[in-house]
N, CA, C and O of each residue as an XYZ file, in Angstrom:
588
protein
N       0.855     -1.170      0.000
C       0.000      0.000      0.000
C       0.902      1.234      0.000
O       1.759      1.393      0.869
N       0.698      2.078     -0.963
C       1.525      3.277     -1.026
C       0.812      4.458     -0.351
O      -0.300      4.319      0.160
N       1.469      5.607     -0.362
C       0.938      6.791      0.316
C      -0.402      7.235     -0.265
O      -1.279      7.682      0.474
N      -0.567      7.115     -1.579
C      -1.831      7.535     -2.203
C      -2.973      6.637     -1.739
O      -4.052      7.135     -1.419
N      -2.755      5.317     -1.696
C      -3.790      4.402     -1.200
C      -4.146      4.727      0.247
O      -5.321      4.704      0.616
N      -3.148      5.026      1.065
C      -3.411      5.397      2.457
C      -4.261      6.660      2.531
O      -5.217      6.731      3.303
N      -3.909      7.644      1.731
C      -4.675      8.899      1.735
C      -6.108      8.663      1.272
O      -7.040      9.257      1.814
N      -6.290      7.799      0.272
C      -7.641      7.484     -0.219
C      -8.465      6.872      0.912
O      -9.582      7.315      1.178
N      -7.922      5.864      1.571
C      -8.660      5.193      2.648
C      -8.951      6.165      3.786
O     -10.082      6.235      4.267
N      -7.949      6.906      4.215
C      -8.159      7.841      5.321
C      -9.189      8.909      4.962
O     -10.035      9.247      5.790
N      -9.132      9.439      3.757
C     -10.066     10.505      3.355
C     -11.489      9.976      3.202
O     -12.431     10.612      3.676
N     -11.664      8.836      2.555
C     -13.009      8.365      2.235
C     -13.722      7.739      3.431
O     -14.937      7.552      3.383
N     -12.995      7.409      4.506
C     -13.673      6.950      5.723
C     -14.516      8.067      6.326
O     -15.490      7.805      7.032
N     -14.143      9.295      6.048
C     -14.862     10.437      6.610
C     -16.066     10.861      5.810
O     -16.740     11.824      6.176
N     -16.353     10.170      4.731
C     -17.504     10.513      3.908
C     -17.128     10.639      2.450
O     -15.963     10.815      2.094
N     -18.130     10.545      1.632
C     -17.953     10.627      0.180
C     -18.730     11.843     -0.303
O     -19.841     12.084      0.168
N     -18.175     12.611     -1.228
C     -18.886     13.811     -1.687
C     -20.273     13.489     -2.257
O     -20.447     12.507     -2.978
N     -21.221     14.303     -1.933
C     -22.569     14.187     -2.489
C     -22.712     15.320     -3.504
O     -22.988     16.468     -3.157
N     -22.515     14.956     -4.763
C     -22.570     15.936     -5.839
C     -22.747     15.177     -7.153
O     -22.848     13.950     -7.164
N     -22.783     15.912     -8.244
C     -23.009     15.286     -9.548
C     -21.873     14.340     -9.949
O     -22.122     13.313    -10.580
N     -20.632     14.673     -9.590
C     -19.459     13.860     -9.944
C     -18.638     13.577     -8.680
O     -17.577     14.171     -8.490
N     -19.122     12.671     -7.811
C     -18.446     12.466     -6.519
C     -17.023     11.916     -6.637
O     -16.153     12.309     -5.860
N     -16.770     11.027     -7.581
C     -15.411     10.496     -7.725
C     -14.454     11.591     -8.186
O     -13.314     11.658     -7.726
N     -14.913     12.438     -9.082
C     -14.082     13.549     -9.568
C     -13.743     14.488     -8.407
O     -12.599     14.919     -8.266
N     -14.742     14.802     -7.580
C     -14.527     15.698     -6.445
C     -13.581     15.071     -5.416
O     -12.674     15.741     -4.924
N     -13.786     13.800     -5.091
C     -12.904     13.120     -4.132
C     -11.477     13.064     -4.675
O     -10.519     13.288     -3.935
N     -11.339     12.766     -5.957
C     -10.010     12.710     -6.575
C      -9.337     14.079     -6.522
O      -8.145     14.171     -6.230
N     -10.093     15.143     -6.803
C      -9.539     16.498     -6.754
C      -9.013     16.800     -5.354
O      -7.926     17.358     -5.205
N      -9.788     16.428     -4.318
C      -9.358     16.659     -2.935
C      -8.088     15.888     -2.605
O      -7.283     16.328     -1.784
N      -7.909     14.738     -3.246
C      -6.733     13.898     -3.003
C      -5.547     14.261     -3.897
O      -4.442     13.758     -3.695
N      -5.770     15.120     -4.873
C      -4.697     15.527     -5.769
C      -4.364     14.503     -6.832
O      -3.231     14.436     -7.309
N      -5.372     13.689     -7.210
C      -5.172     12.687     -8.264
C      -6.330     12.801     -9.254
O      -7.269     13.567     -9.035
N      -6.259     12.040    -10.336
C      -7.330     12.045    -11.323
C      -8.463     11.108    -10.956
O      -8.281     10.162    -10.189
N      -9.638     11.381    -11.513
C     -10.819     10.563    -11.243
C     -10.597      9.105    -11.644
O     -10.937      8.200    -10.882
N     -10.033      8.867    -12.827
C      -9.777      7.489    -13.283
C      -8.816      6.771    -12.355
O      -9.007      5.593    -12.053
N      -7.782      7.471    -11.898
C      -6.815      6.847    -10.993
C      -7.495      6.450     -9.679
O      -7.227      5.370     -9.151
N      -8.364      7.301     -9.151
C      -9.069      6.977     -7.915
C      -9.914      5.719     -8.092
O      -9.866      4.811     -7.263
N     -10.673      5.671     -9.157
C     -11.530      4.505     -9.410
C     -10.693      3.243     -9.588
O     -11.033      2.196     -9.037
N      -9.601      3.330    -10.351
C      -8.724      2.178    -10.567
C      -8.113      1.698     -9.249
O      -8.042      0.495     -8.998
N      -7.681      2.623     -8.422
C      -7.077      2.243     -7.142
C      -8.105      1.592     -6.210
O      -7.787      0.617     -5.528
N      -9.323      2.115     -6.175
C     -10.371      1.508     -5.362
C     -10.675      0.093     -5.856
O     -10.797     -0.836     -5.057
N     -10.797     -0.065     -7.172
C     -11.057     -1.396     -7.734
C      -9.936     -2.365     -7.392
O     -10.200     -3.518     -7.052
N      -8.689     -1.914     -7.476
C      -7.531     -2.771     -7.171
C      -7.527     -3.159     -5.693
O      -7.269     -4.317     -5.364
N      -7.811     -2.204     -4.795
C      -7.823     -2.514     -3.361
C      -8.954     -3.487     -3.020
O      -8.799     -4.316     -2.123
N     -10.068     -3.400     -3.710
C     -11.156     -4.357     -3.506
C     -10.772     -5.728     -4.061
O     -11.037     -6.757     -3.440
N     -10.151     -5.727     -5.228
C      -9.751     -6.978     -5.882
C      -8.746     -7.760     -5.041
O      -8.864     -8.978     -4.905
N      -7.755     -7.065     -4.476
C      -6.738     -7.788     -3.698
C      -7.064     -7.824     -2.202
O      -6.218     -8.191     -1.386
N      -8.306     -7.437     -1.847
C      -8.860     -7.561     -0.494
C      -8.207     -6.639      0.542
O      -8.339     -6.875      1.743
N      -7.504     -5.592      0.089
C      -7.061     -4.587      1.061
C      -8.267     -3.819      1.582
O      -8.263     -3.318      2.706
N      -9.299     -3.734      0.747
C     -10.614     -3.237      1.165
C     -11.585     -4.386      1.006
O     -11.581     -5.074     -0.015
N     -12.419     -4.598      2.015
C     -13.424     -5.658      1.897
C     -14.721     -5.113      1.313
O     -15.543     -5.873      0.800
N     -14.904     -3.805      1.390
C     -16.153     -3.207      0.931
C     -15.925     -1.728      0.684
O     -15.155     -1.083      1.396
N     -16.602     -1.184     -0.338
C     -16.619      0.249     -0.566
C     -18.024      0.603     -1.023
O     -18.444      0.214     -2.113
N     -18.736      1.324     -0.210
C     -20.095      1.711     -0.558
C     -20.770      2.379      0.619
O     -20.194      2.503      1.700
N     -21.994      2.804      0.396
C     -22.715      3.520      1.461
C     -23.138      2.582      2.584
O     -23.316      1.380      2.381
N     -23.294      3.153      3.761
C     -23.853      2.448      4.907
C     -25.247      3.024      5.113
O     -25.398      4.212      5.397
N     -26.254      2.187      4.970
C     -27.631      2.629      5.128
C     -28.122      2.318      6.532
O     -27.745      1.301      7.116
N     -28.940      3.168      7.061
C     -29.563      2.940      8.355
C     -30.899      2.266      8.071
O     -31.905      2.931      7.825
N     -30.894      0.925      8.108
C     -32.059      0.132      7.693
C     -33.332      0.541      8.422
O     -34.402      0.609      7.816
N     -33.223      0.810      9.707
C     -34.427      1.144     10.478
C     -35.041      2.463     10.025
O     -36.265      2.588      9.980
N     -34.222      3.438      9.695
C     -34.749      4.731      9.233
C     -35.375      4.622      7.847
O     -36.149      5.486      7.436
N     -35.037      3.562      7.135
C     -35.616      3.326      5.813
C     -36.818      2.383      5.898
O     -37.347      1.945      4.876
N     -37.244      2.073      7.132
C     -38.392      1.194      7.319
C     -38.032     -0.269      7.438
O     -38.918     -1.123      7.460
N     -36.755     -0.576      7.516
C     -36.307     -1.957      7.577
C     -36.037     -2.430      8.988
O     -36.324     -1.733      9.961
N     -35.476     -3.632      9.085
C     -35.109     -4.217     10.360
C     -33.611     -4.398     10.457
O     -32.932     -4.570      9.445
N     -33.091     -4.359     11.677
C     -31.659     -4.488     11.910
C     -31.457     -5.226     13.225
O     -32.105     -4.903     14.220
N     -30.560     -6.220     13.240
C     -30.311     -6.952     14.467
C     -28.914     -7.554     14.463
O     -28.369     -7.897     13.414
N     -28.346     -7.676     15.658
C     -27.092     -8.387     15.845
C     -27.441     -9.838     16.157
O     -28.330    -10.107     16.965
N     -26.753    -10.757     15.525
C     -27.060    -12.182     15.681
C     -25.778    -12.949     15.999
O     -24.678    -12.533     15.635
N     -25.947    -14.080     16.686
C     -24.795    -14.913     17.024
C     -25.178    -16.383     16.931
O     -26.347    -16.750     17.045
N     -24.161    -17.212     16.720
C     -24.352    -18.655     16.640
C     -23.187    -19.353     17.341
O     -22.078    -18.823     17.403
N     -23.453    -20.536     17.860
C     -22.411    -21.389     18.432
C     -22.143    -22.506     17.429
O     -22.961    -23.408     17.253
N     -20.984    -22.432     16.776
C     -20.657    -23.359     15.694
C     -19.408    -24.162     16.062
O     -18.401    -23.576     16.462
N     -19.455    -25.494     15.936
C     -18.234    -26.283     16.175
C     -17.117    -25.818     15.239
O     -17.350    -25.534     14.064
N     -15.913    -25.748     15.778
C     -14.767    -25.234     15.018
C     -14.625    -25.897     13.650
O     -14.351    -25.222     12.658
N     -14.809    -27.213     13.595
C     -14.615    -27.935     12.325
C     -15.698    -27.616     11.295
O     -15.523    -27.908     10.112
N     -16.798    -27.031     11.718
C     -17.900    -26.675     10.809
C     -17.951    -25.175     10.524
O     -18.762    -24.723      9.716
N     -17.082    -24.401     11.189
C     -17.195    -22.944     11.134
C     -17.164    -22.402      9.708
O     -18.051    -21.639      9.326
N     -16.173    -22.775      8.920
C     -16.047    -22.235      7.561
C     -17.246    -22.601      6.695
O     -17.726    -21.772      5.922
N     -17.729    -23.826      6.817
C     -18.887    -24.267      6.031
C     -20.124    -23.476      6.410
O     -20.855    -23.012      5.534
N     -20.370    -23.315      7.707
C     -21.549    -22.570      8.156
C     -21.412    -21.088      7.789
O     -22.397    -20.456      7.406
N     -20.207    -20.532      7.903
C     -19.993    -19.132      7.518
C     -20.355    -18.925      6.046
O     -20.993    -17.930      5.701
N     -19.957    -19.846      5.187
C     -20.303    -19.747      3.765
C     -21.820    -19.803      3.578
O     -22.375    -19.045      2.781
N     -22.488    -20.691      4.302
C     -23.944    -20.801      4.199
C     -24.615    -19.510      4.658
O     -25.514    -19.003      3.987
N     -24.186    -18.984      5.789
C     -24.776    -17.756      6.332
C     -24.534    -16.583      5.384
O     -25.423    -15.761      5.163
N     -23.336    -16.512      4.831
C     -22.978    -15.388      3.965
C     -23.707    -15.398      2.621
O     -23.645    -14.409      1.891
N     -24.395    -16.490      2.276
C     -25.164    -16.488      1.032
C     -26.424    -15.644      1.150
O     -27.020    -15.282      0.136
N     -26.838    -15.326      2.364
C     -28.032    -14.501      2.561
C     -27.679    -13.035      2.330
O     -26.782    -12.507      2.988
N     -28.371    -12.369      1.402
C     -28.036    -10.973      1.119
C     -28.282    -10.043      2.304
O     -27.752     -8.932      2.328
N     -29.063    -10.468      3.275
C     -29.359     -9.642      4.442
C     -28.241     -9.663      5.482
O     -28.275     -8.885      6.436
N     -27.248    -10.545      5.311
C     -26.170    -10.718      6.288
C     -24.987     -9.816      5.944
O     -24.557     -9.734      4.794
N     -24.472     -9.138      6.979
C     -23.278     -8.300      6.822
C     -22.378     -8.496      8.028
O     -22.827     -8.945      9.083
N     -21.135     -8.165      7.873
C     -20.179     -8.136      8.979
C     -20.090     -9.471      9.718
O     -20.047     -9.474     10.948
N     -20.061    -10.583      9.029
C     -19.958    -11.890      9.673
C     -18.510    -12.105     10.114
O     -17.590    -12.055      9.298
N     -18.319    -12.343     11.404
C     -16.962    -12.518     11.902
C     -16.911    -13.503     13.054
O     -17.913    -13.754     13.724
N     -15.722    -14.059     13.275
C     -15.499    -15.044     14.339
C     -15.142    -14.332     15.635
O     -14.461    -13.307     15.634
N     -15.617    -14.898     16.742
C     -15.294    -14.390     18.077
C     -14.763    -15.546     18.918
O     -15.142    -16.698     18.708
N     -13.900    -15.243     19.852
C     -13.369    -16.231     20.779
C     -14.326    -16.312     21.968
O     -14.095    -15.701     23.011
N     -15.398    -17.073     21.792
C     -16.476    -17.152     22.774
C     -17.312    -18.382     22.432
O     -17.203    -18.917     21.328
N     -18.139    -18.832     23.361
C     -19.039    -19.948     23.045
C     -19.893    -19.603     21.828
O     -20.064    -20.426     20.928
N     -20.424    -18.391     21.807
C     -21.107    -17.895     20.605
C     -19.998    -17.325     19.720
O     -19.594    -16.174     19.885
N     -19.519    -18.125     18.796
C     -18.296    -17.784     18.068
C     -18.510    -17.190     16.679
O     -17.542    -16.795     16.030
N     -19.752    -17.118     16.208
C     -20.033    -16.479     14.921
C     -21.043    -15.356     15.169
O     -22.130    -15.584     15.699
N     -20.664    -14.151     14.778
C     -21.518    -12.977     14.972
C     -21.707    -12.284     13.630
O     -20.774    -12.186     12.833
N     -22.922    -11.807     13.389
C     -23.181    -11.071     12.156
C     -24.327    -10.096     12.366
O     -25.105    -10.216     13.313
N     -24.412     -9.139     11.472
C     -25.497     -8.161     11.479
C     -26.485     -8.574     10.402
O     -26.100     -8.950      9.295
N     -27.753     -8.499     10.742
C     -28.827     -8.822      9.811
C     -29.599     -7.540      9.528
O     -30.102     -6.900     10.452
N     -29.696     -7.162      8.256
C     -30.446     -5.973      7.850
C     -31.472     -6.394      6.807
O     -31.120     -6.956      5.769
N     -32.747     -6.120      7.087
C     -33.830     -6.560      6.208
C     -34.688     -5.385      5.763
O     -34.652     -4.308      6.357
N     -35.459     -5.614      4.708
C     -36.315     -4.548      4.163
C     -37.455     -4.174      5.093
O     -37.917     -3.033      5.088
N     -37.911     -5.136      5.894
C     -38.974     -4.874      6.859
C     -38.578     -5.492      8.200
O     -37.832     -6.471      8.225
N     -39.060     -4.942      9.307
C     -38.743     -5.538     10.607
C     -39.221     -6.991     10.705
O     -38.565     -7.816     11.341
N     -40.345     -7.301     10.087
C     -40.891     -8.664     10.142
C     -39.981     -9.679      9.463
O     -39.993    -10.859      9.813
N     -39.212     -9.234      8.517
C     -38.346    -10.137      7.755
C     -37.197    -10.683      8.606
O     -36.628    -11.723      8.273
N     -36.850    -10.002      9.691
C     -35.769    -10.491     10.566
C     -36.048    -11.928     10.997
O     -35.206    -12.808     10.815
N     -37.224    -12.166     11.567
C     -37.575    -13.503     12.039
C     -37.578    -14.529     10.926
O     -37.144    -15.665     11.122
N     -38.069    -14.136      9.751
C     -38.107    -15.048      8.608
C     -36.703    -15.464      8.191
O     -36.448    -16.643      7.943
N     -35.790    -14.493      8.114
C     -34.421    -14.810      7.697
C     -33.727    -15.662      8.755
O     -32.992    -16.589      8.416
N     -33.952    -15.359     10.026
C     -33.353    -16.174     11.087
C     -33.803    -17.627     10.977
O     -32.993    -18.543     11.117
N     -35.085    -17.837     10.729
C     -35.598    -19.204     10.556
C     -34.957    -19.879      9.348
O     -34.621    -21.062      9.401
N     -34.787    -19.128      8.254
C     -34.163    -19.686      7.055
C     -32.705    -20.082      7.327
O     -32.254    -21.142      6.892
N     -31.973    -19.225      8.049
C     -30.572    -19.535      8.371
C     -30.508    -20.785      9.241
O     -29.664    -21.653      9.015
N     -31.384    -20.883     10.226
C     -31.399    -22.075     11.088
C     -31.723    -23.336     10.284
O     -31.139    -24.394     10.517
N     -32.648    -23.219      9.347
C     -33.023    -24.369      8.519
C     -31.855    -24.816      7.649
O     -31.573    -26.010      7.550
N     -31.179    -23.864      7.021
C     -30.074    -24.180      6.112
C     -28.867    -24.725      6.865
O     -28.237    -25.683      6.419
N     -28.542    -24.120      8.005
C     -27.314    -24.500      8.715
C     -27.523    -25.630      9.722
O     -26.601    -26.397     10.001
N     -28.732    -25.731     10.265
C     -28.983    -26.703     11.315
C     -28.562    -26.223     12.694
O     -28.565    -27.006     13.643
N     -28.201    -24.953     12.824
C     -27.772    -24.383     14.094
C     -28.674    -23.211     14.494
O     -29.180    -22.477     13.646
N     -28.859    -23.058     15.804
C     -29.684    -21.976     16.332
C     -29.008    -20.625     16.132
O     -27.791    -20.493     16.261
N     -29.828    -19.626     15.812
C     -29.361    -18.249     15.718
C     -29.930    -17.483     16.899
O     -31.138    -17.498     17.134
N     -29.060    -16.815     17.641
C     -29.476    -15.974     18.765
C     -29.660    -14.553     18.250
O     -28.722    -13.936     17.747
N     -30.860    -14.052     18.379
C     -31.224    -12.725     17.890
C     -31.094    -11.722     19.033
O     -31.710    -11.887     20.086
N     -30.295    -10.688     18.820
C     -30.075     -9.676     19.852
C     -30.362     -8.287     19.292
O     -29.442     -7.536     18.969
N     -31.655     -7.951     19.178
C     -32.000     -6.658     18.602
C     -31.507     -5.501     19.467
O     -31.379     -5.618     20.686
N     -31.241     -4.405     18.811
C     -30.751     -3.202     19.478
C     -31.831     -2.623     20.386
O     -32.984     -2.483     19.979
N     -31.457     -2.294     21.597
C     -32.379     -1.639     22.525
C     -32.130     -0.135     22.562
O     -33.049      0.662     22.754
N     -30.860      0.234     22.374
C     -30.487      1.636     22.396
C     -29.326      1.830     21.437
O     -28.481      0.944     21.310
N     -29.267      2.959     20.764
C     -28.210      3.195     19.792
C     -27.196      4.194     20.320
O     -27.545      5.205     20.930
N     -25.907      3.876     20.063
C     -24.816      4.768     20.419
C     -23.979      4.999     19.167
O     -23.693      4.054     18.431
N     -23.587      6.235     18.921
C     -22.737      6.548     17.778
C     -21.292      6.579     18.248
O     -20.938      7.350     19.140
N     -20.460      5.739     17.647
C     -19.068      5.639     18.042
C     -18.165      6.433     17.104
O     -17.169      6.996     17.558
N     -18.480      6.496     15.816
C     -17.657      7.227     14.865
C     -16.305      6.576     14.636
O     -15.281      7.259     14.649
N     -16.286      5.288     14.431
C     -15.063      4.520     14.282
C     -14.337      4.856     12.987
O     -14.939      4.899     11.914
N     -13.037      5.092     13.105
C     -12.149      5.324     11.956
C     -10.879      4.524     12.164
O     -10.431      4.334     13.295
N     -10.303      4.058     11.073
C      -9.023      3.369     11.121
C      -8.031      4.199     10.316
O      -7.935      4.051      9.098
N      -7.310      5.052     10.983
C      -6.337      5.930     10.348
C      -5.116      5.108      9.953
O      -4.535      4.418     10.791
N      -4.724      5.176      8.688
C      -3.540      4.440      8.191
C      -2.367      5.365      8.013
O      -1.291      4.927      7.606
């Protein structure tokens, strides 16, 4: 990762321009060309230096459902179950934890009612129980990873 890639990541974590030509504006702020910015983002996604580049939607404010979920998966089945869970388009941020409940993910659905439906589908496909932990209160942390 060179200095330009670092600057791109650090700058774009703080937001993306909302205008007619957002890539052009972001590139101008970074002192590079629009094509170079797009190419660098594509390359970082391709080689997995970035796992995702896109907007974060607040599902609940859009009328949807959002919940934190966890599962207890035997170590030897973890990768297989993770692949099964990740096939659901409603699943995001699936990661391993060092805990009895060792698989955690966020579920975001178009409607609040869909949360229960997707949880049942995941349990049916995987054969393992999903623990649903809906948000009771929201806190804004403003997490950034400065490179």
